[in-house]
N, CA, C and O atoms as a Maestro MAE file, in Angstrom:
{
 s_m_m2io_version
 :::
 2.0.0
}

f_m_ct {
 s_m_title
 :::
 protein
 m_atom[304] {
  # First column is atom index #
  i_m_mmod_type
  r_m_x_coord
  r_m_y_coord
  r_m_z_coord
  i_m_residue_number
  s_m_chain_name
  s_m_pdb_residue_name
  s_m_pdb_atom_name
  i_m_atomic_number
  :::
  1 25 11.976 3.156 -24.048 1 A "MET " " N  " 7
  2 3 11.499 3.073 -22.663 1 A "MET " " CA " 6
  3 2 10.392 2.133 -22.573 1 A "MET " " C  " 6
  4 15 9.495 2.120 -23.416 1 A "MET " " O  " 8
  5 25 10.429 1.297 -21.513 2 A "VAL " " N  " 7
  6 3 9.441 0.428 -21.177 2 A "VAL " " CA " 6
  7 2 8.759 0.919 -19.843 2 A "VAL " " C  " 6
  8 15 9.459 1.175 -18.864 2 A "VAL " " O  " 8
  9 25 7.423 1.046 -19.812 3 A "VAL " " N  " 7
  10 3 6.647 1.518 -18.723 3 A "VAL " " CA " 6
  11 2 5.724 0.424 -18.179 3 A "VAL " " C  " 6
  12 15 4.825 0.011 -18.911 3 A "VAL " " O  " 8
  13 25 5.875 -0.055 -16.998 4 A "VAL " " N  " 7
  14 3 4.959 -1.106 -16.500 4 A "VAL " " CA " 6
  15 2 4.215 -0.504 -15.337 4 A "VAL " " C  " 6
  16 15 4.819 0.064 -14.427 4 A "VAL " " O  " 8
  17 25 2.879 -0.628 -15.365 5 A "THR " " N  " 7
  18 3 2.082 -0.029 -14.304 5 A "THR " " CA " 6
  19 2 1.197 -1.233 -13.704 5 A "THR " " C  " 6
  20 15 0.671 -2.112 -14.386 5 A "THR " " O  " 8
  21 25 1.131 -1.116 -12.358 6 A "LEU " " N  " 7
  22 3 0.311 -2.032 -11.604 6 A "LEU " " CA " 6
  23 2 -0.637 -1.328 -10.742 6 A "LEU " " C  " 6
  24 15 -0.310 -0.423 -9.974 6 A "LEU " " O  " 8
  25 25 -1.908 -1.807 -10.907 7 A "GLN " " N  " 7
  26 3 -3.017 -1.149 -10.128 7 A "GLN " " CA " 6
  27 2 -3.154 -2.048 -8.822 7 A "GLN " " C  " 6
  28 15 -4.093 -2.840 -8.739 7 A "GLN " " O  " 8
  29 25 -2.275 -1.933 -7.865 8 A "ARG " " N  " 7
  30 3 -2.090 -2.801 -6.713 8 A "ARG " " CA " 6
  31 2 -3.401 -3.055 -5.893 8 A "ARG " " C  " 6
  32 15 -3.676 -4.159 -5.422 8 A "ARG " " O  " 8
  33 25 -4.101 -2.060 -5.776 9 A "ASP " " N  " 7
  34 3 -5.343 -2.204 -4.878 9 A "ASP " " CA " 6
  35 2 -6.301 -3.272 -5.433 9 A "ASP " " C  " 6
  36 15 -7.051 -3.852 -4.649 9 A "ASP " " O  " 8
  37 25 -6.313 -3.539 -6.643 10 A "LYS " " N  " 7
  38 3 -7.217 -4.492 -7.287 10 A "LYS " " CA " 6
  39 2 -6.714 -5.953 -7.435 10 A "LYS " " C  " 6
  40 15 -7.361 -6.850 -7.976 10 A "LYS " " O  " 8
  41 25 -5.452 -6.083 -6.877 11 A "CYS " " N  " 7
  42 3 -4.780 -7.324 -6.887 11 A "CYS " " CA " 6
  43 2 -5.502 -8.424 -5.999 11 A "CYS " " C  " 6
  44 15 -5.898 -8.192 -4.856 11 A "CYS " " O  " 8
  45 25 -5.626 -9.598 -6.618 12 A "ILE " " N  " 7
  46 3 -6.264 -10.745 -5.825 12 A "ILE " " CA " 6
  47 2 -5.289 -11.705 -5.318 12 A "ILE " " C  " 6
  48 15 -5.662 -12.691 -4.681 12 A "ILE " " O  " 8
  49 25 -4.016 -11.461 -5.574 13 A "GLY " " N  " 7
  50 3 -2.947 -12.346 -4.998 13 A "GLY " " CA " 6
  51 2 -2.754 -13.700 -5.711 13 A "GLY " " C  " 6
  52 15 -2.282 -14.651 -5.088 13 A "GLY " " O  " 8
  53 25 -3.090 -13.799 -6.930 14 A "CYS " " N  " 7
  54 3 -2.991 -15.074 -7.727 14 A "CYS " " CA " 6
  55 2 -1.634 -15.623 -7.865 14 A "CYS " " C  " 6
  56 15 -1.455 -16.839 -7.935 14 A "CYS " " O  " 8
  57 25 -0.616 -14.721 -7.908 15 A "ASN " " N  " 7
  58 3 0.729 -14.986 -8.004 15 A "ASN " " CA " 6
  59 2 1.316 -15.282 -9.378 15 A "ASN " " C  " 6
  60 15 2.506 -15.578 -9.484 15 A "ASN " " O  " 8
  61 25 0.503 -15.208 -10.434 16 A "TYR " " N  " 7
  62 3 1.025 -15.436 -11.797 16 A "TYR " " CA " 6
  63 2 2.038 -14.530 -12.256 16 A "TYR " " C  " 6
  64 15 2.944 -14.942 -12.981 16 A "TYR " " O  " 8
  65 25 1.957 -13.237 -11.868 17 A "CYS " " N  " 7
  66 3 2.970 -12.248 -12.229 17 A "CYS " " CA " 6
  67 2 4.386 -12.612 -11.679 17 A "CYS " " C  " 6
  68 15 5.411 -12.395 -12.325 17 A "CYS " " O  " 8
  69 25 4.367 -13.174 -10.457 18 A "VAL " " N  " 7
  70 3 5.600 -13.537 -9.756 18 A "VAL " " CA " 6
  71 2 6.160 -14.727 -10.449 18 A "VAL " " C  " 6
  72 15 7.376 -14.785 -10.632 18 A "VAL " " O  " 8
  73 25 5.390 -15.661 -10.839 19 A "GLU " " N  " 7
  74 3 5.819 -16.905 -11.404 19 A "GLU " " CA " 6
  75 2 6.434 -16.574 -12.876 19 A "GLU " " C  " 6
  76 15 7.397 -17.207 -13.309 19 A "GLU " " O  " 8
  77 25 5.843 -15.602 -13.560 20 A "LEU " " N  " 7
  78 3 6.357 -15.252 -14.947 20 A "LEU " " CA " 6
  79 2 7.463 -14.216 -14.977 20 A "LEU " " C  " 6
  80 15 8.320 -14.210 -15.861 20 A "LEU " " O  " 8
  81 25 7.418 -13.324 -13.968 21 A "ALA " " N  " 7
  82 3 8.417 -12.243 -14.008 21 A "ALA " " CA " 6
  83 2 8.908 -11.933 -12.544 21 A "ALA " " C  " 6
  84 15 8.691 -10.847 -12.007 21 A "ALA " " O  " 8
  85 25 9.551 -12.917 -11.968 22 A "ALA " " N  " 7
  86 3 10.008 -12.761 -10.518 22 A "ALA " " CA " 6
  87 2 11.026 -11.711 -10.327 22 A "ALA " " C  " 6
  88 15 11.177 -11.208 -9.214 22 A "ALA " " O  " 8
  89 25 11.762 -11.335 -11.383 23 A "GLU " " N  " 7
  90 3 12.704 -10.195 -11.164 23 A "GLU " " CA " 6
  91 2 11.990 -8.836 -11.035 23 A "GLU " " C  " 6
  92 15 12.618 -7.867 -10.607 23 A "GLU " " O  " 8
  93 25 10.740 -8.738 -11.381 24 A "PHE " " N  " 7
  94 3 9.998 -7.478 -11.263 24 A "PHE " " CA " 6
  95 2 8.853 -7.482 -10.318 24 A "PHE " " C  " 6
  96 15 8.432 -6.402 -9.903 24 A "PHE " " O  " 8
  97 25 8.308 -8.605 -9.938 25 A "PHE " " N  " 7
  98 3 7.180 -8.740 -9.110 25 A "PHE " " CA " 6
  99 2 7.436 -9.642 -7.890 25 A "PHE " " C  " 6
  100 15 8.181 -10.612 -8.030 25 A "PHE " " O  " 8
  101 25 6.885 -9.394 -6.749 26 A "GLN " " N  " 7
  102 3 6.966 -10.310 -5.637 26 A "GLN " " CA " 6
  103 2 5.704 -10.055 -4.778 26 A "GLN " " C  " 6
  104 15 5.107 -8.979 -4.765 26 A "GLN " " O  " 8
  105 25 5.350 -11.169 -4.048 27 A "MET " " N  " 7
  106 3 4.163 -11.098 -3.098 27 A "MET " " CA " 6
  107 2 4.507 -10.498 -1.830 27 A "MET " " C  " 6
  108 15 5.547 -10.767 -1.229 27 A "MET " " O  " 8
  109 25 3.559 -9.616 -1.392 28 A "SER " " N  " 7
  110 3 3.779 -8.980 -0.073 28 A "SER " " CA " 6
  111 2 3.415 -9.942 1.021 28 A "SER " " C  " 6
  112 15 2.363 -10.576 0.933 28 A "SER " " O  " 8
  113 25 4.206 -10.085 2.029 29 A "LYS " " N  " 7
  114 3 3.879 -10.993 3.114 29 A "LYS " " CA " 6
  115 2 2.868 -10.229 4.060 29 A "LYS " " C  " 6
  116 15 2.217 -10.862 4.890 29 A "LYS " " O  " 8
  117 25 2.758 -8.983 3.936 30 A "LYS " " N  " 7
  118 3 1.775 -8.200 4.728 30 A "LYS " " CA " 6
  119 2 0.276 -8.459 4.359 30 A "LYS " " C  " 6
  120 15 -0.570 -8.789 5.191 30 A "LYS " " O  " 8
  121 25 0.042 -8.279 3.056 31 A "ASP " " N  " 7
  122 3 -1.377 -8.395 2.567 31 A "ASP " " CA " 6
  123 2 -1.596 -9.366 1.414 31 A "ASP " " C  " 6
  124 15 -2.709 -9.445 0.894 31 A "ASP " " O  " 8
  125 25 -0.536 -10.136 0.982 32 A "GLY " " N  " 7
  126 3 -0.766 -11.141 -0.048 32 A "GLY " " CA " 6
  127 2 -0.967 -10.592 -1.421 32 A "GLY " " C  " 6
  128 15 -1.330 -11.346 -2.324 32 A "GLY " " O  " 8
  129 25 -0.748 -9.299 -1.638 33 A "LYS " " N  " 7
  130 3 -0.880 -8.710 -2.889 33 A "LYS " " CA " 6
  131 2 0.602 -8.518 -3.600 33 A "LYS " " C  " 6
  132 15 1.628 -8.460 -2.921 33 A "LYS " " O  " 8
  133 25 0.600 -8.439 -4.872 34 A "THR " " N  " 7
  134 3 1.819 -8.316 -5.536 34 A "THR " " CA " 6
  135 2 2.447 -6.849 -5.326 34 A "THR " " C  " 6
  136 15 1.766 -5.879 -4.992 34 A "THR " " O  " 8
  137 25 3.732 -6.814 -5.549 35 A "VAL " " N  " 7
  138 3 4.523 -5.569 -5.400 35 A "VAL " " CA " 6
  139 2 5.312 -5.543 -6.667 35 A "VAL " " C  " 6
  140 15 6.037 -6.479 -7.003 35 A "VAL " " O  " 8
  141 25 5.146 -4.379 -7.407 36 A "LEU " " N  " 7
  142 3 6.043 -4.073 -8.548 36 A "LEU " " CA " 6
  143 2 7.385 -3.491 -8.075 36 A "LEU " " C  " 6
  144 15 7.431 -2.321 -7.696 36 A "LEU " " O  " 8
  145 25 8.439 -4.245 -8.084 37 A "LEU " " N  " 7
  146 3 9.666 -3.824 -7.490 37 A "LEU " " CA " 6
  147 2 10.250 -2.631 -8.140 37 A "LEU " " C  " 6
  148 15 10.163 -2.494 -9.360 37 A "LEU " " O  " 8
  149 25 10.833 -1.770 -7.396 38 A "ASN " " N  " 7
  150 3 11.540 -0.403 -7.847 38 A "ASN " " CA " 6
  151 2 10.511 0.410 -8.519 38 A "ASN " " C  " 6
  152 15 10.839 1.052 -9.517 38 A "ASN " " O  " 8
  153 25 9.277 0.452 -8.069 39 A "SER " " N  " 7
  154 3 8.237 1.290 -8.749 39 A "SER " " CA " 6
  155 2 7.973 2.484 -7.898 39 A "SER " " C  " 6
  156 15 8.334 2.519 -6.721 39 A "SER " " O  " 8
  157 25 7.311 3.518 -8.518 40 A "GLN " " N  " 7
  158 3 6.855 4.686 -7.818 40 A "GLN " " CA " 6
  159 2 5.335 4.520 -7.709 40 A "GLN " " C  " 6
  160 15 4.645 4.108 -8.642 40 A "GLN " " O  " 8
  161 25 4.851 4.875 -6.481 41 A "ASN " " N  " 7
  162 3 3.389 4.835 -6.255 41 A "ASN " " CA " 6
  163 2 2.755 6.185 -6.505 41 A "ASN " " C  " 6
  164 15 3.249 7.198 -6.010 41 A "ASN " " O  " 8
  165 25 1.726 6.221 -7.224 42 A "ASN " " N  " 7
  166 3 0.974 7.483 -7.444 42 A "ASN " " CA " 6
  167 2 -0.542 7.134 -7.330 42 A "ASN " " C  " 6
  168 15 -1.146 6.670 -8.297 42 A "ASN " " O  " 8
  169 25 -1.136 7.361 -6.148 43 A "LYS " " N  " 7
  170 3 -2.518 7.108 -5.947 43 A "LYS " " CA " 6
  171 2 -2.917 5.673 -6.253 43 A "LYS " " C  " 6
  172 15 -3.931 5.426 -6.907 43 A "LYS " " O  " 8
  173 25 -2.108 4.724 -5.771 44 A "GLY " " N  " 7
  174 3 -2.503 3.266 -6.115 44 A "GLY " " CA " 6
  175 2 -1.990 2.666 -7.374 44 A "GLY " " C  " 6
  176 15 -2.082 1.457 -7.584 44 A "GLY " " O  " 8
  177 25 -1.418 3.547 -8.266 45 A "PHE " " N  " 7
  178 3 -0.903 3.046 -9.517 45 A "PHE " " CA " 6
  179 2 0.656 3.049 -9.312 45 A "PHE " " C  " 6
  180 15 1.286 4.101 -9.209 45 A "PHE " " O  " 8
  181 25 1.207 1.873 -9.262 46 A "HIS " " N  " 7
  182 3 2.652 1.710 -9.156 46 A "HIS " " CA " 6
  183 2 3.251 1.555 -10.500 46 A "HIS " " C  " 6
  184 15 2.835 0.695 -11.277 46 A "HIS " " O  " 8
  185 25 4.291 2.426 -10.820 47 A "THR " " N  " 7
  186 3 4.839 2.503 -12.108 47 A "THR " " CA " 6
  187 2 6.330 2.314 -12.135 47 A "THR " " C  " 6
  188 15 7.042 2.940 -11.350 47 A "THR " " O  " 8
  189 25 6.812 1.498 -12.984 48 A "LEU " " N  " 7
  190 3 8.244 1.210 -13.237 48 A "LEU " " CA " 6
  191 2 8.654 1.699 -14.591 48 A "LEU " " C  " 6
  192 15 8.113 1.203 -15.579 48 A "LEU " " O  " 8
  193 25 9.559 2.627 -14.720 49 A "LYS " " N  " 7
  194 3 10.028 3.083 -16.040 49 A "LYS " " CA " 6
  195 2 11.465 2.684 -16.131 49 A "LYS " " C  " 6
  196 15 12.266 2.873 -15.215 49 A "LYS " " O  " 8
  197 25 11.778 2.085 -17.355 50 A "THR " " N  " 7
  198 3 13.166 1.627 -17.561 50 A "THR " " CA " 6
  199 2 13.450 1.559 -19.053 50 A "THR " " C  " 6
  200 15 12.607 1.274 -19.904 50 A "THR " " O  " 8
  201 25 14.770 1.861 -19.289 51 A "PRO " " N  " 7
  202 3 15.156 1.730 -20.721 51 A "PRO " " CA " 6
  203 2 15.464 0.262 -21.149 51 A "PRO " " C  " 6
  204 15 15.715 -0.043 -22.315 51 A "PRO " " O  " 8
  205 25 15.425 -0.605 -20.132 52 A "ARG " " N  " 7
  206 3 15.737 -2.039 -20.384 52 A "ARG " " CA " 6
  207 2 14.643 -2.755 -21.161 52 A "ARG " " C  " 6
  208 15 13.731 -3.324 -20.562 52 A "ARG " " O  " 8
  209 25 14.722 -2.733 -22.472 53 A "THR " " N  " 7
  210 3 13.759 -3.360 -23.222 53 A "THR " " CA " 6
  211 2 13.533 -4.862 -23.065 53 A "THR " " C  " 6
  212 15 12.464 -5.381 -23.386 53 A "THR " " O  " 8
  213 25 14.614 -5.583 -22.541 54 A "GLU " " N  " 7
  214 3 14.513 -6.949 -22.348 54 A "GLU " " CA " 6
  215 2 13.433 -7.367 -21.325 54 A "GLU " " C  " 6
  216 15 13.037 -8.531 -21.275 54 A "GLU " " O  " 8
  217 25 12.964 -6.397 -20.510 55 A "ILE " " N  " 7
  218 3 11.886 -6.740 -19.560 55 A "ILE " " CA " 6
  219 2 10.561 -6.872 -20.274 55 A "ILE " " C  " 6
  220 15 9.627 -7.463 -19.732 55 A "ILE " " O  " 8
  221 25 10.451 -6.305 -21.550 56 A "LEU " " N  " 7
  222 3 9.182 -6.320 -22.201 56 A "LEU " " CA " 6
  223 2 8.499 -7.622 -22.296 56 A "LEU " " C  " 6
  224 15 7.316 -7.702 -21.967 56 A "LEU " " O  " 8
  225 25 9.154 -8.651 -22.722 57 A "TYR " " N  " 7
  226 3 8.570 -10.017 -22.911 57 A "TYR " " CA " 6
  227 2 7.995 -10.534 -21.574 57 A "TYR " " C  " 6
  228 15 6.834 -10.940 -21.517 57 A "TYR " " O  " 8
  229 25 8.763 -10.521 -20.561 58 A "VAL " " N  " 7
  230 3 8.320 -11.252 -19.334 58 A "VAL " " CA " 6
  231 2 7.123 -10.352 -18.642 58 A "VAL " " C  " 6
  232 15 6.158 -10.863 -18.072 58 A "VAL " " O  " 8
  233 25 7.317 -9.050 -18.767 59 A "CYS " " N  " 7
  234 3 6.219 -8.247 -18.117 59 A "CYS " " CA " 6
  235 2 4.841 -8.350 -19.003 59 A "CYS " " C  " 6
  236 15 3.730 -8.363 -18.474 59 A "CYS " " O  " 8
  237 25 5.044 -8.417 -20.333 60 A "GLU " " N  " 7
  238 3 3.807 -8.653 -21.153 60 A "GLU " " CA " 6
  239 2 3.124 -9.954 -20.847 60 A "GLU " " C  " 6
  240 15 1.896 -10.033 -20.837 60 A "GLU " " O  " 8
  241 25 3.950 -11.027 -20.585 61 A "ALA " " N  " 7
  242 3 3.497 -12.383 -20.222 61 A "ALA " " CA " 6
  243 2 2.736 -12.180 -18.875 61 A "ALA " " C  " 6
  244 15 1.620 -12.690 -18.769 61 A "ALA " " O  " 8
  245 25 3.213 -11.539 -17.939 62 A "ALA " " N  " 7
  246 3 2.574 -11.410 -16.692 62 A "ALA " " CA " 6
  247 2 1.321 -10.587 -16.853 62 A "ALA " " C  " 6
  248 15 0.323 -10.882 -16.196 62 A "ALA " " O  " 8
  249 25 1.318 -9.620 -17.652 63 A "SER " " N  " 7
  250 3 0.094 -8.802 -17.892 63 A "SER " " CA " 6
  251 2 -1.055 -9.653 -18.566 63 A "SER " " C  " 6
  252 15 -2.234 -9.542 -18.231 63 A "SER " " O  " 8
  253 25 -0.638 -10.446 -19.469 64 A "LYS " " N  " 7
  254 3 -1.598 -11.355 -20.108 64 A "LYS " " CA " 6
  255 2 -2.177 -12.391 -19.208 64 A "LYS " " C  " 6
  256 15 -3.349 -12.742 -19.338 64 A "LYS " " O  " 8
  257 25 -1.336 -12.924 -18.238 65 A "ALA " " N  " 7
  258 3 -1.771 -13.915 -17.351 65 A "ALA " " CA " 6
  259 2 -2.621 -13.448 -16.200 65 A "ALA " " C  " 6
  260 15 -3.284 -14.260 -15.555 65 A "ALA " " O  " 8
  261 25 -2.622 -12.133 -15.917 66 A "CYS " " N  " 7
  262 3 -3.299 -11.590 -14.767 66 A "CYS " " CA " 6
  263 2 -4.774 -11.655 -14.981 66 A "CYS " " C  " 6
  264 15 -5.303 -11.043 -15.909 66 A "CYS " " O  " 8
  265 25 -5.456 -12.397 -14.124 67 A "PRO " " N  " 7
  266 3 -6.975 -12.674 -14.298 67 A "PRO " " CA " 6
  267 2 -7.804 -11.387 -14.034 67 A "PRO " " C  " 6
  268 15 -8.961 -11.312 -14.448 67 A "PRO " " O  " 8
  269 25 -7.229 -10.397 -13.362 68 A "VAL " " N  " 7
  270 3 -7.948 -9.168 -13.130 68 A "VAL " " CA " 6
  271 2 -7.442 -7.975 -14.002 68 A "VAL " " C  " 6
  272 15 -7.941 -6.858 -13.870 68 A "VAL " " O  " 8
  273 25 -6.522 -8.210 -14.824 69 A "LYS " " N  " 7
  274 3 -6.011 -7.293 -15.882 69 A "LYS " " CA " 6
  275 2 -5.625 -5.967 -15.224 69 A "LYS " " C  " 6
  276 15 -6.119 -4.904 -15.601 69 A "LYS " " O  " 8
  277 25 -4.723 -6.053 -14.224 70 A "ILE " " N  " 7
  278 3 -4.278 -4.818 -13.550 70 A "ILE " " CA " 6
  279 2 -2.823 -4.399 -13.837 70 A "ILE " " C  " 6
  280 15 -2.297 -3.474 -13.217 70 A "ILE " " O  " 8
  281 25 -2.205 -5.080 -14.763 71 A "ILE " " N  " 7
  282 3 -0.884 -4.856 -15.245 71 A "ILE " " CA " 6
  283 2 -0.922 -4.333 -16.608 71 A "ILE " " C  " 6
  284 15 -1.453 -4.989 -17.504 71 A "ILE " " O  " 8
  285 25 -0.364 -3.132 -16.830 72 A "GLN " " N  " 7
  286 3 -0.245 -2.656 -18.225 72 A "GLN " " CA " 6
  287 2 1.234 -2.430 -18.505 72 A "GLN " " C  " 6
  288 15 2.019 -1.959 -17.682 72 A "GLN " " O  " 8
  289 25 1.562 -2.833 -19.824 73 A "VAL " " N  " 7
  290 3 2.936 -2.622 -20.306 73 A "VAL " " CA " 6
  291 2 2.919 -1.759 -21.555 73 A "VAL " " C  " 6
  292 15 2.179 -2.031 -22.501 73 A "VAL " " O  " 8
  293 25 3.747 -0.710 -21.550 74 A "LYS " " N  " 7
  294 3 3.827 0.056 -22.745 74 A "LYS " " CA " 6
  295 2 5.315 0.214 -23.174 74 A "LYS " " C  " 6
  296 15 6.215 0.345 -22.345 74 A "LYS " " O  " 8
  297 25 5.516 0.194 -24.506 75 A "HIS " " N  " 7
  298 3 6.934 0.361 -25.005 75 A "HIS " " CA " 6
  299 2 6.855 1.604 -25.930 75 A "HIS " " C  " 6
  300 15 6.106 1.683 -26.904 75 A "HIS " " O  " 8
  301 25 7.747 2.604 -25.496 76 A "THR " " N  " 7
  302 3 7.817 3.881 -26.281 76 A "THR " " CA " 6
  303 2 9.110 4.051 -27.010 76 A "THR " " C  " 6
  304 15 9.306 5.055 -27.696 76 A "THR " " O  " 8
  :::
 }
 m_bond[303] {
  # First column is bond index #
  i_m_from
  i_m_to
  i_m_order
  :::
  1 1 2 1
  2 2 3 1
  3 3 4 2
  4 3 5 1
  5 5 6 1
  6 6 7 1
  7 7 8 2
  8 7 9 1
  9 9 10 1
  10 10 11 1
  11 11 12 2
  12 11 13 1
  13 13 14 1
  14 14 15 1
  15 15 16 2
  16 15 17 1
  17 17 18 1
  18 18 19 1
  19 19 20 2
  20 19 21 1
  21 21 22 1
  22 22 23 1
  23 23 24 2
  24 23 25 1
  25 25 26 1
  26 26 27 1
  27 27 28 2
  28 27 29 1
  29 29 30 1
  30 30 31 1
  31 31 32 2
  32 31 33 1
  33 33 34 1
  34 34 35 1
  35 35 36 2
  36 35 37 1
  37 37 38 1
  38 38 39 1
  39 39 40 2
  40 39 41 1
  41 41 42 1
  42 42 43 1
  43 43 44 2
  44 43 45 1
  45 45 46 1
  46 46 47 1
  47 47 48 2
  48 47 49 1
  49 49 50 1
  50 50 51 1
  51 51 52 2
  52 51 53 1
  53 53 54 1
  54 54 55 1
  55 55 56 2
  56 55 57 1
  57 57 58 1
  58 58 59 1
  59 59 60 2
  60 59 61 1
  61 61 62 1
  62 62 63 1
  63 63 64 2
  64 63 65 1
  65 65 66 1
  66 66 67 1
  67 67 68 2
  68 67 69 1
  69 69 70 1
  70 70 71 1
  71 71 72 2
  72 71 73 1
  73 73 74 1
  74 74 75 1
  75 75 76 2
  76 75 77 1
  77 77 78 1
  78 78 79 1
  79 79 80 2
  80 79 81 1
  81 81 82 1
  82 82 83 1
  83 83 84 2
  84 83 85 1
  85 85 86 1
  86 86 87 1
  87 87 88 2
  88 87 89 1
  89 89 90 1
  90 90 91 1
  91 91 92 2
  92 91 93 1
  93 93 94 1
  94 94 95 1
  95 95 96 2
  96 95 97 1
  97 97 98 1
  98 98 99 1
  99 99 100 2
  100 99 101 1
  101 101 102 1
  102 102 103 1
  103 103 104 2
  104 103 105 1
  105 105 106 1
  106 106 107 1
  107 107 108 2
  108 107 109 1
  109 109 110 1
  110 110 111 1
  111 111 112 2
  112 111 113 1
  113 113 114 1
  114 114 115 1
  115 115 116 2
  116 115 117 1
  117 117 118 1
  118 118 119 1
  119 119 120 2
  120 119 121 1
  121 121 122 1
  122 122 123 1
  123 123 124 2
  124 123 125 1
  125 125 126 1
  126 126 127 1
  127 127 128 2
  128 127 129 1
  129 129 130 1
  130 130 131 1
  131 131 132 2
  132 131 133 1
  133 133 134 1
  134 134 135 1
  135 135 136 2
  136 135 137 1
  137 137 138 1
  138 138 139 1
  139 139 140 2
  140 139 141 1
  141 141 142 1
  142 142 143 1
  143 143 144 2
  144 143 145 1
  145 145 146 1
  146 146 147 1
  147 147 148 2
  148 147 149 1
  149 149 150 1
  150 150 151 1
  151 151 152 2
  152 151 153 1
  153 153 154 1
  154 154 155 1
  155 155 156 2
  156 155 157 1
  157 157 158 1
  158 158 159 1
  159 159 160 2
  160 159 161 1
  161 161 162 1
  162 162 163 1
  163 163 164 2
  164 163 165 1
  165 165 166 1
  166 166 167 1
  167 167 168 2
  168 167 169 1
  169 169 170 1
  170 170 171 1
  171 171 172 2
  172 171 173 1
  173 173 174 1
  174 174 175 1
  175 175 176 2
  176 175 177 1
  177 177 178 1
  178 178 179 1
  179 179 180 2
  180 179 181 1
  181 181 182 1
  182 182 183 1
  183 183 184 2
  184 183 185 1
  185 185 186 1
  186 186 187 1
  187 187 188 2
  188 187 189 1
  189 189 190 1
  190 190 191 1
  191 191 192 2
  192 191 193 1
  193 193 194 1
  194 194 195 1
  195 195 196 2
  196 195 197 1
  197 197 198 1
  198 198 199 1
  199 199 200 2
  200 199 201 1
  201 201 202 1
  202 202 203 1
  203 203 204 2
  204 203 205 1
  205 205 206 1
  206 206 207 1
  207 207 208 2
  208 207 209 1
  209 209 210 1
  210 210 211 1
  211 211 212 2
  212 211 213 1
  213 213 214 1
  214 214 215 1
  215 215 216 2
  216 215 217 1
  217 217 218 1
  218 218 219 1
  219 219 220 2
  220 219 221 1
  221 221 222 1
  222 222 223 1
  223 223 224 2
  224 223 225 1
  225 225 226 1
  226 226 227 1
  227 227 228 2
  228 227 229 1
  229 229 230 1
  230 230 231 1
  231 231 232 2
  232 231 233 1
  233 233 234 1
  234 234 235 1
  235 235 236 2
  236 235 237 1
  237 237 238 1
  238 238 239 1
  239 239 240 2
  240 239 241 1
  241 241 242 1
  242 242 243 1
  243 243 244 2
  244 243 245 1
  245 245 246 1
  246 246 247 1
  247 247 248 2
  248 247 249 1
  249 249 250 1
  250 250 251 1
  251 251 252 2
  252 251 253 1
  253 253 254 1
  254 254 255 1
  255 255 256 2
  256 255 257 1
  257 257 258 1
  258 258 259 1
  259 259 260 2
  260 259 261 1
  261 261 262 1
  262 262 263 1
  263 263 264 2
  264 263 265 1
  265 265 266 1
  266 266 267 1
  267 267 268 2
  268 267 269 1
  269 269 270 1
  270 270 271 1
  271 271 272 2
  272 271 273 1
  273 273 274 1
  274 274 275 1
  275 275 276 2
  276 275 277 1
  277 277 278 1
  278 278 279 1
  279 279 280 2
  280 279 281 1
  281 281 282 1
  282 282 283 1
  283 283 284 2
  284 283 285 1
  285 285 286 1
  286 286 287 1
  287 287 288 2
  288 287 289 1
  289 289 290 1
  290 290 291 1
  291 291 292 2
  292 291 293 1
  293 293 294 1
  294 294 295 1
  295 295 296 2
  296 295 297 1
  297 297 298 1
  298 298 299 1
  299 299 300 2
  300 299 301 1
  301 301 302 1
  302 302 303 1
  303 303 304 2
  :::
 }
}
């Protein structure tokens, strides 16, 4: 299981995550912050849980590129 968490409130809208993992992230036209697609929101933490281990590489790249370090990726 791969778990991706985005702390959206702290997003600065740099767009790196979208460039690296467009299948999972997109920029909101409303506020210019990233959205973790198909995620559940729990008090500002948006979480995507999936058994698709192939997302691990691109989401880790997005996490490493994020200048404010608001994306976490865990593989269990």
